[in-house]
C-alpha positions as CSV (number, residue, x, y, z in Angstrom):
1,M,194.5,-100.4,11.4
2,P,194.2,-98.2,8.4
3,L,196.2,-95.0,8.4
4,S,194.2,-91.8,8.9
5,W,195.4,-89.5,6.1
6,P,194.8,-85.7,6.3
7,Q,191.8,-84.1,4.6
8,N,194.0,-82.2,2.1
9,V,195.8,-85.2,0.7
10,T,195.1,-85.8,-2.9
11,S,193.3,-89.0,-4.2
12,Q,196.7,-90.2,-5.4
13,D,197.6,-91.0,-1.8
14,G,195.0,-93.7,-1.6
15,P,197.1,-96.4,-3.4
16,L,200.0,-95.5,-1.1
17,E,197.9,-96.3,1.9
18,S,196.8,-99.5,0.3
19,L,200.5,-100.5,-0.3
20,L,201.2,-99.7,3.3
21,Q,198.4,-102.0,4.5
22,Q,199.6,-104.8,2.2
23,N,203.1,-104.5,3.6
24,G,202.3,-104.3,7.2
25,G,203.0,-100.5,7.4
26,W,206.5,-100.8,5.8
27,L,207.4,-99.6,2.3
28,T,210.5,-99.2,0.2
29,H,211.2,-96.7,-2.5
30,R,211.5,-99.6,-4.9
31,Q,208.1,-101.0,-4.0
32,V,206.4,-97.6,-4.7
33,V,208.2,-97.2,-8.1
34,D,207.4,-100.8,-9.1
35,A,203.7,-100.2,-8.3
36,G,203.7,-97.3,-10.7
37,F,203.3,-94.5,-8.1
38,D,205.1,-91.3,-7.8
39,P,207.9,-91.8,-5.2
40,H,207.5,-88.2,-4.1
41,L,204.4,-89.4,-2.2
42,L,206.8,-90.9,0.3
43,N,208.4,-87.5,1.0
44,K,205.0,-85.9,1.3
45,A,203.7,-88.5,3.7
46,E,206.9,-88.1,5.8
47,L,206.5,-84.3,6.0
48,E,202.9,-84.7,7.0
49,G,204.0,-87.0,9.9
50,K,202.4,-90.2,8.5
51,L,205.6,-92.0,7.6
52,E,209.1,-92.2,9.2
53,R,212.2,-92.7,7.1
54,L,214.1,-95.5,8.8
55,Q,217.0,-95.3,6.4
56,R,217.6,-94.5,2.8
57,G,214.7,-96.0,0.8
58,V,212.9,-97.7,3.7
59,Y,209.8,-96.2,5.4
60,R,207.4,-97.2,8.1
61,A,204.0,-95.8,9.0
62,V,204.3,-94.0,12.4
63,D,201.5,-96.1,13.8
64,A,202.7,-99.4,12.5
65,L,202.9,-102.1,15.1
66,P,206.5,-103.4,15.8
67,V,207.1,-106.9,14.2
68,G,210.1,-107.8,16.4
69,H,213.6,-107.8,15.0
70,D,212.8,-104.6,13.1
71,D,216.5,-103.9,12.7
72,L,217.0,-107.1,10.7
73,L,214.0,-106.3,8.5
74,E,215.2,-102.8,7.9
75,V,218.6,-104.0,6.7
76,Q,217.2,-106.7,4.5
77,L,214.6,-104.4,2.9
78,R,217.4,-102.0,2.0
79,F,219.9,-104.7,1.0
80,P,218.0,-107.9,-0.1
81,H,221.3,-109.7,-0.7
82,A,222.3,-109.3,3.0
83,I,221.5,-112.3,5.2
84,P,221.4,-112.0,9.0
85,C,223.8,-114.5,10.5
86,M,225.8,-115.4,13.6
87,V,224.5,-113.9,16.8
88,S,221.8,-111.9,15.0
89,A,220.4,-115.1,13.5
90,L,220.7,-116.9,16.8
91,S,218.8,-114.1,18.5
92,F,216.1,-114.3,15.8
93,H,215.6,-118.0,16.5
94,G,215.3,-117.3,20.2
95,L,218.4,-119.3,21.1
96,T,220.3,-116.6,23.1
97,V,219.5,-113.9,25.6
98,Q,222.3,-111.8,24.2
99,N,221.3,-108.7,22.3
100,P,224.0,-108.1,19.6
101,S,225.4,-104.6,19.5
102,T,225.5,-104.8,15.7
103,V,223.4,-106.4,13.0
104,E,225.6,-109.3,11.7
105,I,225.1,-110.0,8.1
106,A,226.6,-112.3,5.4
107,V,227.2,-111.4,1.8
108,T,228.7,-113.5,-1.0
109,R,232.3,-113.0,-1.8
110,G,232.8,-110.3,-4.4
111,R,229.5,-108.6,-3.5
112,H,229.5,-105.0,-2.3
113,A,229.5,-104.9,1.5
114,P,226.6,-102.7,2.8
115,K,227.4,-99.7,4.9
116,L,225.0,-97.9,7.2
117,D,225.3,-95.4,10.0
118,Y,222.4,-97.1,11.8
119,P,221.9,-99.8,12.7
120,P,225.7,-100.6,12.7
121,L,226.7,-103.6,10.7
122,T,229.2,-106.4,11.0
123,V,229.7,-108.0,7.6
124,Y,230.9,-111.6,7.0
125,T,231.9,-112.7,3.5
126,F,231.0,-116.2,2.4
127,G,231.7,-118.2,-0.7
128,A,228.7,-118.8,-2.9
129,W,228.0,-122.4,-1.9
130,Y,228.6,-121.7,1.8
131,F,226.5,-118.6,1.6
132,S,223.5,-120.4,0.0
133,Y,223.5,-123.4,2.3
134,G,220.8,-123.4,5.0
135,L,218.9,-120.4,3.9
136,E,215.2,-120.3,4.7
137,H,212.3,-117.7,4.7
138,Y,210.8,-117.0,8.1
139,P,207.5,-115.0,8.7
140,L,208.1,-111.6,10.3
141,G,204.9,-109.7,10.6
142,T,203.5,-109.5,7.0
143,H,207.0,-110.0,5.6
144,F,209.4,-112.8,5.3
145,L,213.0,-112.6,6.6
146,R,215.6,-114.7,4.8
147,T,218.1,-116.0,7.2
148,Y,219.9,-119.2,8.1
149,T,218.4,-122.2,9.9
150,P,219.2,-122.8,13.5
151,E,221.5,-125.7,12.5
152,K,223.5,-123.6,10.0
153,T,223.7,-120.7,12.5
154,L,225.1,-122.9,15.2
155,C,227.7,-124.3,12.8
156,D,228.6,-120.8,11.7
157,L,229.2,-119.9,15.4
158,L,231.4,-122.9,15.9
159,R,233.3,-122.1,12.7
160,F,234.0,-118.6,13.9
161,E,234.5,-119.5,17.6
162,K,238.0,-117.9,17.7
163,R,236.4,-114.6,16.7
164,L,233.2,-114.7,18.6
165,G,234.1,-116.9,21.6
166,K,232.8,-120.4,22.3
167,E,230.3,-119.3,25.0
168,I,227.8,-118.0,22.6
169,F,227.9,-121.2,20.6
170,L,227.5,-123.3,23.7
171,E,224.5,-121.2,24.9
172,G,222.8,-121.6,21.5
173,L,223.5,-125.3,21.3
174,K,222.2,-126.0,24.8
175,N,219.0,-124.0,24.1
176,Y,218.6,-125.8,20.7
177,L,218.9,-129.2,22.4
178,R,216.2,-128.2,24.9
179,A,213.9,-127.4,21.9
180,R,213.7,-123.8,22.9
181,A,211.6,-121.3,20.9
182,G,209.3,-124.0,19.5
183,H,211.7,-125.5,16.9
184,K,212.4,-129.2,16.6
185,V,215.7,-130.8,17.4
186,N,217.2,-132.4,14.3
187,I,220.6,-133.9,15.0
188,P,221.1,-135.4,11.5
189,L,220.5,-132.0,10.0
190,L,222.8,-130.4,12.6
191,L,225.6,-132.9,11.7
192,E,225.0,-132.3,8.0
193,A,225.4,-128.6,8.5
194,A,228.5,-129.3,10.5
195,K,230.0,-131.3,7.7
196,V,229.2,-128.5,5.2
197,C,230.8,-125.9,7.6
198,K,233.8,-128.2,8.2
199,V,233.3,-128.4,11.9
200,E,231.9,-132.0,12.1
201,A,234.5,-133.3,14.5
202,K,234.1,-130.4,16.9
203,M,230.3,-130.6,16.8
204,K,230.3,-134.4,17.4
205,A,232.7,-134.0,20.3
206,T,230.5,-131.3,21.9
207,L,227.3,-133.3,21.4
208,E,228.9,-136.3,23.1
209,V,229.4,-134.2,26.2
210,L,226.0,-132.6,26.2
211,L,223.8,-135.5,25.2
């Protein structure tokens, strides 16, 4: 639904409304600048109660419909190099009923770790090859969220089981094998991911028990 802008807003605000519609009611400071518009229009719209500032450089129309997993989208719009992982990714794929208390993200080794007051973050540092393996783009409203496949996510959880506990991995794997959340079970891909993550023996042993 188009935003209803006040009568006294200048004609310059029209393109900002158009950008909002194109982006599902979400905008970043960078998107406005790249489109050639005055970024002060964001501040003006916020003062007039048409936009809310979610965090530095990320805005949402006050009447925008929630897209689900808004916290993951907020973080990635602010930090495009940050990838939701671990329990955050598992929750995104619908493979756990747990609601993580922080947004868990991965960054490449040597990259600046994002810091936010809200939502709170838990940052994992991966090597370049490990970081890039299993990345996919998933639709989220009118945006795409870049995160790991269910198979890579499960192997990450198994790899970090001493830190996260084995229960969350087992819950996710059982839901995966039941083809929960509409995804397809792909055992060869799961074992390939396990080999990349160096947990192949553990994964095979677990599958032998569950299958």
